[in-house]
C-alpha positions as CSV (number, residue, x, y, z in Angstrom):
1,M,43.9,98.4,-184.2
2,A,40.4,99.6,-183.2
3,V,37.4,98.1,-184.9
4,P,35.3,100.9,-186.4
5,W,32.1,99.8,-184.9
6,M,33.7,99.7,-181.4
7,K,34.9,103.3,-181.5
8,R,33.6,105.6,-178.8
9,S,31.6,108.4,-180.1
10,T,33.2,111.8,-179.7
11,N,29.9,113.6,-180.1
12,R,29.0,114.6,-176.6
13,R,25.4,115.4,-176.2
14,R,24.3,118.2,-174.0
15,K,21.9,117.3,-171.3
16,P,18.3,118.2,-172.3
17,A,17.4,121.7,-171.2
18,A,15.3,122.1,-168.1
19,L,12.0,123.7,-169.2
20,I,10.1,126.2,-167.2
21,F,6.4,126.7,-168.2
22,V,4.6,130.0,-167.9
23,R,0.9,129.8,-168.6
24,A,-1.3,132.9,-168.9
25,L,-4.8,132.7,-167.5
26,S,-6.0,133.8,-170.9
27,Q,-4.6,135.6,-174.0
28,S,-5.3,139.0,-172.6
29,A,-4.4,138.0,-169.0
30,R,-1.9,140.1,-167.1
31,R,-1.3,137.3,-164.7
32,G,-0.5,133.6,-164.9
33,Y,1.6,131.0,-163.2
34,L,5.0,129.6,-163.6
35,E,5.8,125.9,-163.2
36,F,9.1,124.1,-162.7
37,G,8.9,120.6,-161.3
38,A,6.9,120.8,-158.1
39,L,7.3,124.6,-157.9
40,K,4.1,126.4,-159.1
41,V,4.0,130.1,-158.3
42,P,2.0,133.1,-159.5
43,C,3.5,135.6,-162.0
44,A,2.8,138.9,-163.6
45,L,2.8,139.3,-167.3
46,G,2.7,142.2,-169.8
47,R,-0.1,144.8,-169.6
48,A,-1.3,143.6,-173.1
49,G,-1.3,139.9,-172.2
50,V,0.6,137.3,-174.3
51,K,1.2,137.8,-178.0
52,A,2.8,135.7,-180.7
53,L,3.8,138.8,-182.7
54,K,5.3,141.1,-180.3
55,R,6.2,144.7,-181.2
56,E,8.4,147.3,-179.4
57,G,6.4,149.2,-176.9
58,D,3.2,147.0,-177.1
59,S,3.5,145.9,-173.4
60,A,2.9,142.3,-174.4
61,T,4.8,139.2,-173.2
62,P,6.1,137.2,-176.2
63,R,4.7,133.7,-176.7
64,G,7.3,131.1,-177.4
65,E,10.3,129.1,-176.0
66,F,13.4,131.0,-175.0
67,K,16.8,130.2,-173.5
68,L,17.8,131.8,-170.2
69,S,20.9,133.6,-171.3
70,Y,22.4,134.8,-168.0
71,L,21.4,136.2,-164.6
72,L,22.0,139.8,-163.5
73,Y,22.0,140.8,-159.9
74,R,22.4,144.1,-158.1
75,Q,25.6,144.3,-156.0
76,G,25.0,145.2,-152.4
77,R,21.9,143.0,-152.2
78,P,21.9,139.2,-151.5
79,R,23.6,137.5,-154.4
80,P,21.4,134.7,-155.9
81,R,22.7,131.1,-155.9
82,S,22.4,129.7,-159.4
83,A,24.2,127.5,-162.0
84,I,23.2,130.1,-164.6
85,R,26.0,132.5,-165.5
86,L,25.9,135.5,-163.1
87,K,26.8,139.1,-163.9
88,P,26.7,142.0,-161.4
89,I,24.6,145.1,-162.3
90,R,26.7,148.3,-162.1
91,R,25.2,151.8,-161.6
92,D,25.9,152.7,-165.3
93,D,24.3,149.6,-166.8
94,G,21.4,150.0,-169.2
95,W,19.6,148.2,-172.0
96,C,19.0,149.9,-175.3
97,D,15.3,149.9,-176.4
98,C,15.7,152.3,-179.4
99,P,14.9,150.2,-182.6
100,G,16.9,152.6,-184.8
101,D,20.1,152.3,-182.8
102,R,22.9,149.8,-183.6
103,N,22.8,148.5,-180.0
104,Y,19.0,147.8,-180.0
105,N,18.1,145.1,-177.5
106,R,21.7,145.0,-176.1
107,P,23.2,146.0,-172.8
108,V,24.8,149.5,-172.9
109,S,26.6,151.8,-170.6
110,L,24.8,154.9,-169.4
111,P,24.5,157.7,-170.2
112,Y,23.7,156.5,-173.7
113,P,22.8,158.7,-176.6
114,A,19.7,156.7,-177.6
115,S,16.8,155.5,-175.4
116,A,17.9,152.9,-172.8
117,E,16.4,151.4,-169.7
118,H,18.3,151.8,-166.4
119,L,19.1,148.4,-164.9
120,W,20.1,149.9,-161.5
121,R,16.7,150.7,-160.1
122,R,15.5,152.1,-156.8
123,D,12.3,150.0,-156.6
124,G,14.3,146.7,-156.5
125,L,12.5,145.1,-159.5
126,Y,15.9,144.4,-161.1
127,D,17.7,143.2,-158.0
128,V,17.6,139.7,-159.7
129,V,17.1,139.6,-163.5
130,V,17.1,136.6,-165.8
131,V,17.8,137.8,-169.4
132,L,15.7,135.8,-171.9
133,D,17.1,135.3,-175.4
134,Y,14.1,136.8,-177.0
135,N,15.0,138.8,-180.2
136,I,18.7,138.5,-179.5
137,V,20.0,136.4,-182.5
138,P,18.8,137.3,-185.0
139,R,17.8,140.7,-183.8
140,V,14.8,142.2,-185.6
141,R,14.1,145.9,-185.2
142,N,10.8,146.8,-183.6
143,R,10.2,143.2,-182.5
144,G,10.7,144.0,-178.8
145,S,13.6,144.4,-176.4
146,A,14.5,143.8,-172.8
147,I,12.4,140.7,-172.1
148,F,13.4,139.6,-168.7
149,M,12.2,137.5,-165.8
150,H,12.5,139.8,-162.8
151,I,11.0,140.6,-159.4
152,A,7.3,141.5,-159.4
153,R,5.7,144.7,-158.0
154,K,3.3,144.4,-155.1
155,N,0.0,142.8,-156.1
156,F,1.5,141.5,-159.3
157,E,0.9,144.7,-161.3
158,P,1.4,144.0,-165.0
159,T,4.9,144.5,-166.6
160,E,6.0,146.1,-169.9
161,G,6.3,142.5,-171.4
162,C,8.4,140.6,-168.9
163,V,7.6,137.8,-166.6
164,A,7.7,138.8,-162.9
165,L,7.8,136.7,-159.8
166,R,8.0,137.4,-156.0
167,D,11.6,137.9,-154.9
168,N,11.6,134.7,-152.9
169,D,10.0,132.7,-155.7
170,L,12.5,134.0,-158.3
171,R,15.5,133.2,-156.1
172,R,14.2,129.7,-155.3
173,L,13.6,129.1,-159.0
174,V,17.1,130.2,-160.2
175,S,18.8,128.2,-157.4
176,R,17.2,125.0,-158.9
177,L,17.8,125.6,-162.6
178,P,20.7,124.1,-164.6
179,R,22.7,126.3,-166.9
180,N,21.0,125.3,-170.1
181,S,17.4,126.0,-169.0
182,K,14.6,127.3,-171.2
183,I,11.3,129.1,-170.6
184,A,8.1,128.3,-172.5
185,I,5.5,131.1,-172.4
186,R,2.1,129.8,-173.5
187,L,-1.6,130.5,-173.2
């Protein structure tokens, strides 16, 4: 007979999440830097800087702490190495950005009757995409959609609200991250 105080705990604790820090150069800054361990790289942010109260279409990067939900990658391009769950992007993949639609801030198949962003892009910005859990559960209409970490344009031009890194930096980052990682976007 086991002694109660000698029982092994059946509650298994998850490892603490790895935390990536994104710091804007200022509240209105369109650029910042991302830090994870010894990795410190420049990043592009939203055209309207970083905001605590994000709205759909305001071009701001949301301030806060968010889980990295999963990683999308374009088939036919180098597949990223990562412990984060991977999903290939198909030609008909989109992301609904219409606040009035029942699939607002969710992946959809194109063509879609409401407004939706194409994930299969010619410019390569979405060859590697980390989906952040911003406004996913609970989903609030008009609070903003499709907040990703993706590949930056040349010269780190501002995004529509995402965090963007050079292709090599993004691939290096995702190869180092454990599955339960989070990103903290701050000023």
